N, C-alpha and C positions, 0 to 999 in steps of 0.2 A: 503409611507403608509399615509393614510389620518386619521386625528383625532386619533393620537397615544394614548395620555393620556387624551386629552380633545379636544373640538371642535377647528378646525383650527390649531391643532398641527400636521403639516404635515412634515414628515421626509423621507429621502432617504439614503440608504447606498449601496455601490457597492459590490455585492456579487458574480458577475459573471453571466453566462447564465444558465438557468435551463428550464426544460420542466416539465409540470404538469403530475404527475404519477397517482394520485388519488385525489378524492374530497370527503370530509366528511362533512355532514351538520346535525346540530341539531337545536333546536328551537332558541338557543341563540348564536350559533357559527358556522362559516363556516371555515373549515380547508382544506388547499391545501397542499398536499405533492408533492414536486418537486425534481427532480434528475438532476445532471449535465451530466450523461450519456445519450446520445441521445436515446429517447424512441424506435425508430424503428431500432436502430443499433443492430447487432447480437453480439457485443463485450461482452455483459454481460450474455446472456442466451443461446446462441447456442453453443452446444458442438462440438468440432472439434478434428481432429487427424492431427498432422504434426510433421515432424522430421527435425531438423537442424543439420548440422555437421560442425565442425571447425568454429564456429560462435560466435560473440560477443553479449553481452546483448543488446547493442544499436541497432543492426541489427534486432534482434527479436522484440524489441519494435517498430522499424520503420515499420516492416511488419504489426504488430497489428494496429498501428496508421493509416497507409495507408488504410488498409481494412475497418476501421471504419470511414474513411474520417475525421480524426483528424490530427492536426499538432503535431509532437513530439518535446518536450522540454526535453533534457537530461542533467540534472544538477548534474553530478557526476564526481569527479576527477578520479575515476577508472571505467573501462569498462571490467567487467569479461568476460573471454573467455571460451567456452565450447567445449570439444571434440565432444560431442553429446548431444542434448537436445530434449526430446520427449514430445510432448503434446498429452495426451491420454484421450480422452473423457472429455475434460475440456473446459470451455469457454475461449476465448482469454484473457479476463480481469483477470479471476481467475488464469490462468496459468502464466501470466506476473506478477501478484501480488505475487505468490508463489516464482518465481525466484528472484524478487526484495527483498522480505522479507529475503530470505536466504543470500542475499548479504548486508543486513543492509540498504536497500534503500526503499523508499516509492513511491507509485503510486497515482496520483491524476488526475482527469479530471475536467478542468475548462475552460470556454470560448472557447470551441471547440479545446482544447489542451490536449494532453496526456502528463502529466508531471511526470518525474522520478527525484527524488531528494534525497540527503543525509540528513536524519533526524538529525543525530548527528551534522552535520555542521550547519543546520538551528537552532538548539537549542542554539547555541553559538551567534547567531545574535541578535541585539536589537529588541524588539517588534515593529511591524508595527502599532499597535493600542493597547490602554489600555481600558479594559472594566470594568466599576465600577457598582456594583449592585445599582439600584435605580436611576442611572444617565445616563446609557448607553442604548443601544438598546435591553434591556432584556424584555422579556414577562414572568413575574413570576421570578423564580430564577433558576440558572443553577444547575445541579446535576452531581456528578462525582462518579465513582465506581472503586475500585482497589482491586484485589484479590491477597493475599499473597501466595496462593497455587501454582501459576505459576512462582514463583521466584526461580531461580537456581543459584548455585555458579559456575557452569561451564557446558561444553558440551563435550561429547565424541561421535565421529562418526566413525563407522566401515564400511568398504566396501571390499568385496571379489571380486577380479578381476579374472574371469575365464580364461582370456587370458594368464595371467602371473602366475596363480595359487598362488597368494599371497594375504594376507589380509593387508589392509592399515588402519591405525588408526590416526585420527586427534583429538587432545585434546586442549581445551581452558579453562582456569580458569580465571574467572572475578576478577579483582583487587578490594580490599576494600569491600569485601562482608561480612566481620565479621564472624559470626558463621553460615552462610548459606553454608551447606555442600552438599546439594542435587544436584545431577548431572543429566542433561538431556542426555539420551543415545539414539542414533539414528543409524539405519542401512540404509544408503543412499549412492548412488554413488557420488563420488567426481567429481568436475569439471574436474580435471586432476591430474596426479601424483605430480605436483608442489605444490598442496594444501595439501598434506598429510604428516604425520610423520610416517615413516616406523617402 
């Protein structure tokens, strides 16, 4: 960036590869909005249907990455396995993000790579860079938002298996949640019977 805070104050910071998505211009300011997802890739917007059976998450991710001409980086100690996984009128990226979110994993696209990683593990690592207001690469001031209405003390999932005529229930209670007693209740199919509590 040229003339960041004053004339000849030229700076650079490595953020990865981006493609310009849209351009906004006013009398005093030109704004470029860029995205890491390739503009002409179908991974983000095209709705698809596909079924996988007896498949691991890494295999689904590999299929999505290959279709989008991206390199897969799978940084997770666990690789969940599904008896059956169905993509139903969803974009490849949305479907993969949904699967990963359910497994406590995150999805990121950077530098022509599709990256899947364990957020909890990354949170324990030392910071790669420290940003300080007024001294770092801020334009204005950062803002953050957090909503308390989506905080739960636990989760209960129920699934009725028509093949066995049985209802399976999985329950998780978060530790150290104090007085948070609200439970998130879902009715979704489990990955397999190994993940349930009968």
